[in-house]
C-alpha positions in Angstrom: 97.8 -111.0 -77.6 94.4 -111.1 -76.1 94.0 -113.9 -78.7 96.8 -115.9 -77.3 95.3 -115.3 -73.5 92.0 -116.9 -74.4 93.8 -119.7 -76.3 95.6 -120.4 -72.8 92.7 -120.0 -71.0 90.8 -122.7 -73.4 94.0 -124.9 -73.0 94.1 -124.9 -69.0 90.2 -126.0 -69.0 90.9 -128.7 -71.7 93.6 -130.0 -69.4 91.6 -129.9 -66.2 88.8 -132.0 -68.1 91.4 -134.4 -69.3 93.0 -135.2 -66.1 89.6 -136.5 -65.2 88.8 -138.6 -68.1 87.6 -142.1 -67.1 89.8 -143.7 -69.7 92.8 -142.5 -67.8 91.5 -142.7 -64.1 89.2 -145.7 -63.7 92.1 -148.7 -65.0 94.5 -148.1 -62.2 91.8 -148.7 -59.6 90.0 -151.7 -60.7 89.7 -154.3 -58.3 90.7 -158.1 -58.8 88.2 -160.2 -59.9 85.8 -161.8 -57.6 85.2 -165.7 -56.9 81.6 -165.4 -58.2 80.3 -162.6 -60.6 81.0 -158.9 -61.3 78.1 -156.6 -61.4 78.6 -153.1 -62.5 76.1 -150.4 -61.8 76.6 -146.6 -61.7 74.9 -143.2 -61.6 76.3 -140.0 -62.9 77.5 -137.8 -65.8 80.6 -139.8 -66.0 79.3 -143.2 -65.4 78.6 -144.3 -69.0 82.1 -143.3 -69.9 83.5 -144.7 -66.7 81.4 -148.4 -67.6 83.5 -148.2 -71.3 86.7 -147.9 -69.4 85.9 -151.0 -67.3 84.9 -153.1 -70.1 87.9 -152.0 -72.0 90.2 -153.2 -69.3 88.5 -156.3 -67.6 89.5 -159.7 -68.6 86.7 -161.7 -67.4 82.9 -161.6 -67.8 80.7 -159.1 -66.4 77.1 -157.2 -66.7 75.5 -154.5 -65.4 73.7 -151.0 -65.7 74.6 -147.6 -65.3 72.6 -144.3 -65.7 73.6 -141.2 -66.9 72.3 -137.9 -68.2 70.5 -137.4 -71.7 73.5 -137.0 -74.3 76.1 -138.5 -71.9 75.8 -142.0 -73.2 78.9 -144.0 -74.3 79.1 -147.1 -76.3 79.3 -150.5 -74.2 79.1 -154.1 -75.1 77.9 -155.7 -71.6 76.6 -152.8 -69.4 73.7 -151.2 -70.5 73.4 -147.6 -70.3 70.4 -145.6 -69.6 69.7 -142.1 -70.0 67.6 -139.8 -67.8 67.0 -136.2 -66.6 69.6 -134.0 -64.5 69.2 -132.0 -62.4 65.5 -132.7 -61.7 64.8 -136.3 -61.8 62.5 -138.2 -64.2 60.8 -141.2 -64.8 63.5 -143.0 -66.5 65.9 -142.3 -63.7 63.6 -143.8 -61.1 63.0 -146.9 -63.2 66.8 -147.3 -63.5 67.0 -146.8 -59.8 64.7 -149.7 -59.1 66.6 -151.9 -61.7 70.0 -151.4 -60.1 68.9 -151.9 -56.5 67.3 -155.4 -57.9 70.7 -156.3 -59.3 72.2 -155.4 -56.0 69.8 -157.5 -54.0 70.6 -160.7 -55.8 74.1 -160.9 -55.0 75.8 -163.3 -52.8 78.9 -163.5 -50.7 81.0 -164.5 -53.6 80.1 -161.7 -56.0 81.5 -158.2 -56.3 79.3 -155.0 -57.0 81.3 -152.4 -58.8 79.9 -149.0 -58.5 80.7 -146.3 -60.9 79.7 -143.0 -59.0 80.0 -139.4 -60.2 78.6 -136.0 -60.3 74.8 -136.0 -61.1 74.0 -139.1 -59.4 71.6 -137.4 -57.0 69.0 -136.8 -59.7 69.8 -139.5 -61.9 69.3 -142.2 -59.4 65.8 -141.4 -58.1 64.0 -144.0 -55.7 61.9 -142.3 -53.5 60.9 -143.6 -50.1 57.8 -145.5 -49.6 55.2 -143.0 -49.1 57.0 -140.4 -51.3 56.1 -140.0 -55.1 58.2 -138.8 -57.9 56.1 -135.5 -58.4 57.1 -135.0 -54.8 60.9 -135.6 -55.4 60.6 -133.4 -58.5 59.1 -130.4 -56.5 61.5 -131.0 -53.8 64.8 -130.9 -56.4 63.3 -127.7 -58.1 62.8 -126.0 -54.5 66.6 -127.0 -53.5 68.2 -125.7 -56.8 66.7 -122.3 -56.5 67.4 -121.8 -52.7 71.0 -121.4 -52.5 72.0 -124.2 -50.3 75.3 -125.7 -50.8 75.5 -129.1 -52.5 76.4 -130.8 -49.1 73.2 -129.4 -47.8 71.1 -130.5 -51.0 72.5 -133.7 -50.8 71.9 -134.1 -47.2 67.8 -133.3 -47.9 67.9 -135.9 -50.9 69.7 -139.0 -49.0 67.3 -138.8 -46.3 64.4 -138.7 -48.7 66.0 -141.8 -50.8 65.6 -145.3 -51.1 69.0 -145.7 -52.7 71.2 -143.0 -51.7 72.9 -142.8 -48.0 74.5 -146.0 -48.1 71.3 -148.1 -48.9 72.4 -149.4 -52.2 75.6 -151.1 -50.5 73.5 -152.3 -47.5 71.1 -154.0 -50.5 74.1 -155.8 -51.9 75.1 -157.2 -48.4 76.7 -159.8 -48.2 78.3 -159.2 -51.7 81.9 -157.3 -51.5 81.2 -153.5 -52.9 84.0 -151.3 -54.5 83.0 -147.9 -55.4 85.1 -145.7 -57.9 84.2 -142.3 -57.2 84.8 -138.9 -59.4 84.6 -136.1 -57.0 82.5 -133.2 -58.0 82.0 -131.8 -54.6 84.1 -129.2 -52.3 86.1 -131.4 -49.9 85.4 -134.7 -51.8 83.2 -136.2 -49.3 81.9 -139.7 -50.5 78.9 -139.0 -48.3 78.0 -136.0 -50.8 79.1 -137.2 -54.2 75.9 -138.3 -55.8 74.3 -138.3 -52.2 76.7 -141.2 -51.3 74.5 -144.4 -52.2 77.2 -146.8 -51.1 78.7 -145.3 -48.0 77.6 -144.5 -44.5 76.2 -141.2 -43.7 76.6 -139.4 -40.3 73.7 -136.7 -41.0 70.4 -137.4 -39.5 66.6 -136.5 -40.7 66.9 -133.6 -38.0 69.7 -132.3 -40.2 67.9 -132.2 -43.4 64.6 -130.6 -41.6 66.9 -128.1 -40.4 68.2 -127.2 -43.7 64.9 -126.9 -45.3 63.7 -124.4 -42.5 67.0 -122.4 -43.2 66.2 -121.9 -46.8 62.3 -121.8 -46.5 61.8 -124.7 -48.7 58.2 -126.0 -48.2 58.2 -129.8 -48.2 55.4 -132.0 -49.4 53.3 -133.4 -46.4 54.7 -136.9 -46.8 58.3 -135.8 -47.2 58.2 -133.8 -44.0 56.4 -137.0 -42.5 59.5 -139.3 -43.4 61.9 -136.5 -42.2 59.8 -135.7 -38.8 59.3 -139.6 -38.0 63.1 -140.7 -38.3 61.9 -143.1 -41.3 64.6 -141.4 -43.6 67.4 -142.4 -41.8 70.5 -143.5 -43.8 72.9 -145.9 -43.1 75.2 -144.9 -40.4 79.0 -145.6 -39.7 79.5 -148.8 -38.2 76.5 -150.6 -39.8 77.8 -154.3 -40.5 76.1 -154.4 -43.7 78.8 -151.8 -45.0 81.7 -153.6 -43.3 83.3 -154.9 -46.7 82.4 -151.7 -48.7 85.1 -149.8 -50.0 85.4 -146.3 -51.8 88.1 -145.1 -53.9 88.5 -141.6 -54.9 89.8 -141.8 -58.6 89.6 -138.3 -59.7 89.1 -135.1 -57.9 89.0 -131.4 -58.7 92.5 -130.9 -57.0 93.9 -133.2 -59.8 92.1 -130.9 -62.4 93.6 -127.7 -61.0 97.1 -129.4 -60.8 96.9 -130.6 -64.6 96.1 -126.9 -65.5 99.0 -125.4 -63.3 101.2 -127.7 -65.2 100.1 -126.4 -68.5 100.2 -122.8 -67.1 103.9 -123.6 -66.3 104.9 -124.9 -69.5 103.5 -121.6 -71.1 105.8 -119.7 -68.7 103.3 -118.5 -66.4 103.4 -119.4 -62.7 100.0 -120.7 -61.3 98.6 -120.3 -57.7 95.7 -122.5 -56.7 93.6 -120.6 -54.4 91.3 -123.5 -53.4 89.6 -126.6 -54.7 86.5 -126.3 -52.5 85.7 -122.6 -52.7 81.7 -122.2 -52.1 79.5 -119.3 -51.6 77.0 -117.2 -53.6 78.6 -117.1 -57.4 78.2 -113.3 -57.4 80.2 -113.0 -54.3 83.0 -115.2 -55.2 83.6 -113.3 -58.6 83.7 -109.9 -56.1 86.2 -111.5 -53.9 88.5 -113.2 -56.8 88.2 -109.9 -58.7 89.6 -108.2 -55.4 92.5 -110.7 -55.5 93.1 -110.3 -59.3 93.1 -106.4 -59.1 95.7 -106.9 -56.0 98.1 -108.8 -58.1 97.9 -106.3 -61.0 97.9 -103.1 -58.9 100.4 -104.0 -56.3 102.0 -107.4 -57.2 100.6 -109.0 -54.3 100.1 -111.5 -53.0 101.8 -112.9 -56.1 103.9 -111.2 -59.2 102.2 -110.9 -62.5 102.2 -112.3 -65.1 100.8 -115.3 -63.6 97.6 -117.6 -63.2 95.0 -117.9 -60.4 93.4 -121.2 -60.6 90.2 -122.3 -58.6 87.4 -124.9 -58.2 84.5 -125.7 -55.9 81.0 -125.4 -56.6 79.3 -122.1 -55.8 75.6 -121.7 -55.6 73.0 -119.2 -57.2 69.9 -117.9 -55.6 67.5 -117.5 -58.4 65.6 -114.2 -58.4 65.5 -113.2 -61.9 63.9 -115.2 -64.8 67.2 -115.2 -67.2 69.4 -118.0 -68.7 71.8 -118.6 -65.9 74.4 -121.1 -64.4 76.7 -120.7 -61.5 79.8 -120.3 -63.8 78.4 -117.5 -65.9 77.1 -115.8 -62.9 80.3 -115.6 -61.4 82.0 -114.7 -64.4 79.7 -111.9 -65.0 80.2 -110.6 -61.4 83.6 -110.8 -61.8 83.7 -108.8 -65.1 81.6 -106.1 -63.5 84.1 -106.0 -60.2 87.4 -105.8 -62.7 85.5 -102.9 -64.9 87.9 -103.4 -67.7 90.9 -103.8 -65.7 93.4 -104.2 -68.9 95.7 -107.0 -67.4 92.9 -109.5 -66.5 91.4 -112.4 -68.6 89.2 -115.0 -67.2 87.5 -118.5 -68.0 84.7 -120.3 -65.6 83.3 -123.5 -66.8 81.6 -126.5 -65.4 83.7 -129.6 -66.2 81.0 -131.7 -67.5 80.1 -129.3 -70.2 76.8 -128.1 -68.6 76.6 -125.0 -66.6 73.2 -124.7 -65.2 70.4 -126.4 -67.7 72.2 -124.8 -70.6 74.4 -127.1 -72.9 77.4 -124.2 -72.4 80.0 -125.0 -70.3 80.7 -121.4 -69.4 82.4 -118.5 -70.9 85.6 -116.0 -71.0 86.1 -112.7 -70.4 88.7 -110.1 -71.6 89.5 -106.5 -70.8 87.3 -105.5 -73.5 84.0 -107.5 -72.3 82.1 -104.9 -70.5 82.8 -102.3 -73.1 81.6 -104.4 -75.9 78.7 -105.4 -73.7 77.7 -101.6 -73.3 78.3 -100.8 -77.1 75.9 -103.9 -77.7 73.1 -102.6 -75.7 73.5 -104.9 -72.9 73.5 -103.7 -69.2 75.8 -106.1 -67.1 74.4 -105.2 -63.7 71.0 -105.8 -65.0 72.0 -109.2 -66.7 73.4 -110.2 -63.2 70.2 -109.1 -61.2 68.3 -111.1 -63.5 70.5 -114.2 -63.7 71.1 -114.0 -67.1 74.6 -114.9 -67.6 74.3 -117.2 -70.7 72.2 -114.5 -72.3 75.1 -112.1 -71.9 77.8 -114.1 -73.1 76.0 -115.6 -75.8 75.1 -112.1 -77.2 79.1 -111.5 -76.9 80.0 -114.5 -78.5 81.9 -115.4 -75.3 80.6 -118.4 -74.5 82.6 -121.8 -74.3 80.8 -124.7 -75.7 82.2 -128.4 -75.4 79.3 -130.5 -75.6 79.2 -133.6 -73.1 82.6 -134.0 -71.5 81.9 -137.5 -70.1 83.3 -136.4 -66.8 82.5 -134.0 -63.9 85.1 -132.7 -61.3 83.0 -129.4 -60.5 83.6 -126.1 -61.7 86.9 -124.8 -63.1 87.9 -121.1 -63.1 91.2 -119.4 -64.2 92.1 -115.8 -64.1 95.4 -114.4 -66.1 97.1 -111.6 -64.5 99.5 -110.1 -67.1 102.4 -108.0 -66.5 101.3 -104.3 -67.5 
């Protein structure tokens, strides 16, 4: 029976990923051909596959450039694919950003800039404001990733130190028409947060970015602090006439992925309950909370009657204090397992839909009622692994890792808990 539950968990995750595949969600949202040129640009872990979907369904001429994460490229005939580093930017991403900006600046009123934006674009589309170096951006990225800040907070800081984010790319393309196809990887699906919003207006300010840095004790390089304190980093605001012709279309979201997984659960005879598509907070704290809900279901049949599946999405955070191999999904799952303490009726999976949890080429992991017992017998100490942020090391040792390779899409984290009936 345990094998059947593990198989179902895997199928639920696969359904969530499939619902956000660019080949499925890009074609219905393609705009009509412009009088002039179509130039395609993009950034994100799904951008190369999105570009391939555009090529497969576009009837006229097109050209362009998109930047994606190393290992996430897709074969294209007319759109150039560049690979760069994520989550800390590198020179390849900076060079690609320069070229994308040049493409946008060269457009006229009859032209169309089609922007393919997905999660990961903040790091991949790296163009520092004048006075700021790539080294500065890299240092800030590392500090943000370790700080425990939410994705919205991190991207607020990034927007105000970038020459391309916060609506600046669309402003460069004016007076051309700009259409953005967005695959959301952020809680709430805010277009200004997805890849730090290169084509949409931004209502946050430099003062907001400074407050976030102060809140999390992030030491900013002098050049970055000067940009924020002087207001030189202000983004393109709502109502700016340069963005009057810009349109953003949300083509895939975490909610869509969760609903696809719920349909698979129903086909398997298990009612599915979506607890939320935008759950945030420290991964280990979210693990404790969802363990409490699962135990209430298992022991008291509240608020749902088992057997059932509890689904959730969003993007948790990890405040790094140890030196282990971690990621937010395995951190959540290890905390969940500890809190469940071998509850015999509960199985779970937690994975990043892009196939990469943290810095590892591992999507996530699964737990069963035997996970903790097997760990202790193997000489692992679950609380120590959690304290050391070593979720990947823990689950790899047990053979419970989920490895998919690049999925070529990204709609945030996926979590499913199966609660059996007895």
